[in-house]
LOTOR-93839 format. One record per residue (C-alpha): residue in one letter; x, y, z. Coordinates in steps of 0.02 Angstrom, whole numbers, plus 50000, padded with zeros to 5 digits. Layout:
AXYZ/...
This chain:
M490404828650003/A489074841949982/E489604857949894/V489794872750014/N489474890249950/K490804903149985/R490244914850123/T491444929250097/W492884930149974/V494114941449886/T494614940849704/I496324947849659/D496494953149477/L498344951449438/Q498144958349264/A497434974449338/L498954975149452/R500114974049302/K499134987349208/N499274999149356/L501154996249353/S501145001549172/Q500415018249228/V501945020549339/S503075017349191/A502095029749086/H502275043449218/C504105039649254/P504915033549093/N506675037549152/S506545029849325/T506745012249388/I505355005649498/F505334998849674/P503544992849704/I503034993249886/I502244976749937/K502294978550126/S500894972450239/S500644957150129/G500564967649972/Y499324979950049/G498244964950091/H498324957749915/G499604944049949/M501434948849949/V502204934249853/S500794933249725/A500894951949695/A502784951449676/R502734937349550/A501364945749449/L502314962249444/L503904953649389/E502954945849244/S502534963249180/R504294965949112/G504294983349185/K505874991849248/I505764984049421/Q507364985549520/G506704978049681/F505314977749810/G505044987349970/I504414978550126/A504184984150306/A504594968850411/L506124957750414/E504994942450414/E504234948350250/A505944951350176/L506574934050224/E504994925950155/L505214934949989/N507044930149989/R506554911750004/E505164912549875/L505944923649741/K507804920249763/P508094938349714/R509984937849701/E509854924949563/I508814936849456/G509694953249501/L508274959549611/D508464969949769/L507404968549926/L507304984150032/L506874983750218/L506025000550239/P506255002750428/G508004995250416/F508824983750542/A508534986950727/S509914976250804/A511574967950766/G510644951650738/E509484959550609/L510964967850523/S511824950950511/A510234942950441/C510084956650309/L511904955150257/D511804936250247/A510244936850139/G510794951550032/I509344962350092/S509584981150076/S509164992250225/V508595009950256/I509725019650374/H508715032650468/S509555033850640/E511285035550716/Y511145019050810/Q511065009950643/V512645018750585/Q513505013150745/L512944995150716/L513754996050544/R515355003050619/D515374988850745/A515104975950608/A516504983550505/E517694982350653/K517324963750670/N517404960350482/L518764968950383/D517634969850231/L515744970350242/P514884960450103/A514224970349956/T512574978450001/K511534993849969/L511075006150104/W509695018850077/I510135034050181/K508505042150234/L508455061050249/N507125069050358/T506445082850248/G505035087950366/M503915073050396/N504805070150563/R504485051650570/L506065042450516/G507615050450444/L509285058750480/S509495077450492/S510305086150344/D511985087750433/A511945069650495/C511505063550321/I512995072550245/D514115065750383/V513565047850347/F513905049650161/K515615057050199/E516085043450322/F515515029250211/S516305036650056/D517995039750139/S518205023350233/S518915008050148/K517934997350271/F516355002050177/S517035000450001/N515764986749958/I514284997450007/E513245006949880/L512345022149950/I510645028549892/L509855044649955/M508015043949997/S506635053550085/H504735052750093/L503405065550050/G502205067650196/Y500915079850128/A500875077949939/D499065072749918/D498345089449860/M499455101049759/E497995113049734/Y497925116349922/G499155129549979/P499825121350138/S500065104650050/Y500945113049904/D502075123750013/F502555109250129/T502975098149982/Q503985111449892/N505015113950050/Q505325095250060/L505865094349878/A507015109349896/E507875102050049/F508065085249964/A508825093149808/K510045103249914/I510665088050011/R510695077549854/E511905089949776/A512975090449934/V513165071549950/Q513505069749765/L515035080749787/L515685068349916/S515615053549799/N516635048649648/K515115040449567/K513325045449538/I512185044049690/E510465037349648/S509015046049735/S507205042149779/I505825052549856/A504255049349752/A502925036949807/S501205036049727/A500695054249753/G502355060749687/I502295048949539/L500595055649487/T500805074249518/L502645079149541/P503755074449394/Q505195084149473/S505185071349614/H505455055949508/Y507355055249508/E508185038349473/I507015027349578/V505155028649616/R504215018749749/P502395015849698/G501255009249833/V499365010949840/M499165016049658/L499744998649606/Y498214991549692/G497005003249603/A496715015949741/S497125034349749/P498465043049853/L497655059949814/A496405068949925/K495195074249789/K495315060049663/T494795041949669/G495785028049590/E494415026549461/E494585044949415/L496465042449396/G496205028249273/L496825015049394/L496044997749394/P495394989449553/V496424974149598/M495474968049751/T493614964749747/L492804959749911/H491254948849893/S489924941650006/R488154934749989/L486394939950027/I485794927650160/A484094934850212/I482774947150154/N481584954750280/E480094966450265/V480274979750400/S478894992150442/A479125011050445/G479705016950615/S480635000750654/C482505000950691/I483894990650614/G485334982050703/Y486344985850860/G486085002350945/A484565006750836/T485685018050732/Y484485017350585/I482595019450593/C481605015650435/D480675031050372/K479555019850267/D479175001550243/T480864994350193/R481464978450113/V483044974450210/G484414962750149/V485614954050267/V487374951050200/S488594938550276/I490054950150308/G490584960850455/Y492064967750548/G492604949950585/D493004948950399/G493794966150391/Y492304976250334/P492464992550433/R491324994650583/S491475013350553/A490525012050387/A489085024250403/N487275022950350/G487245025850163/T488905017450125/P488705010149949/V488704991649909/L488394982949744/I487154968749724/K487264957649571/T485494952549525/A484794943749373/S484464960749295/G486214967349326/A487354975249455/L486394988049557/R486894999749696/A486154998049868/R486615006450032/L487115000950204/I485835003850342/G486135000050524/R487744996650618/V489034984550552/S489144969150665/M490474955650674/D489734944050543/M488324953650456/I487794970050381/T486074975750327/I485664984750164/D484174993850092/L483394983849950/N481974995749910/G481904997749722/I482854981649690/A481384970049659/D482334954849593/A483604953349736/Q483674935249792/I484494924849928/G486244920049871/D486534935349763/D488354941149753/I488674957249851/V490204967649808/L490834977949955/W492224986549857/G493214983349699/E492554980549525/D491244993949485/L491315000549664/C492885010749701/A493695006849869/D494095025349890/E492225029349889/V491855016050019/A493305022050126/H492625039850122/H490975033850195/A491925024150329/G493005038950379/T494605030250328/I495705027150176/S495735012950051/Y497435007150115/E496625002350280/L495174993250195/F496384982350098/C497504978350246/Q496104974150366/V495354959450269/T495494944950390/K496104927150373/R494374919350368/V494064927450198/I494484916150050/Y495714923149922/E495564919149737/Y496854925049608/I496314928049429/
């Protein structure tokens, strides 16, 4: 059978993933770590990412995921109870059936609403003793997305601590920072300080209700990098593990993080286009001079953002080295066009890097009016994944 060249592919550098985890450990030496690998490991492959992180020998206590299907898949693949690992369902259970599935599989849940508390009461009435599990009680400290009010949070801790029906349940207090990406900006700083103060106040209150220490968690990637007072017993790194920045004014590269995902494609055509001619759909780019135009076999059908603007950087690997080029014209489903002026040795078949190694995803995301998280998660199924 004839060899077929790869059209578009992703390389996932698992060693870079492990090195980024070591940054978390360096920032939070006294905390255990709950890596967040939701949305298929931010598009990197959930199971592969989990296994690579476990090989790092870091202080990993468990993994956070956002869908019950993901949790059950990890449960099958990793057999976490056999290795003392917790799986945390971040939105928690939404029905009695989901609660039962979590309890059967030993999956921990976030409790953020009264209806979940009632489901637990109902389950306790049917079963004299609930199986041992961990519940992360989520306090709304101002993000106003998921979470119990301060009074409701205290009430839940009191009820669960006082009742023998819940004696097998371990409670963890958690919240989430919603505006911690720029501590040099007054509104971001003030909002975050208010969140931290409320969390510390409720943490002290619920601790008084318990006869054992209550573990706490509020820091995700931004808190890990900039707010040591937020680290507490457990931290929840997300995007920083994958080499991208959670901060508004810093790229992952500037933070010393290593890119894990590199998105590649190929140069499939080179055209000479006269000054005054337009490129692509909608004539969004008109050549101001005679232009050597490269056509690359990637588009929004592969997950490259249609919102990427003229001038978005790409990297072309030629015989003379890796050189920057720029996007010109609108992104289509299967192709983009790039300006090859000044890159004399570009040839058909050259490797094009859209983001990753030597081209920070945060920079590309900025040109596309989005964030690196979205770039990673939008890579589609027709793209080949290779793990190195």
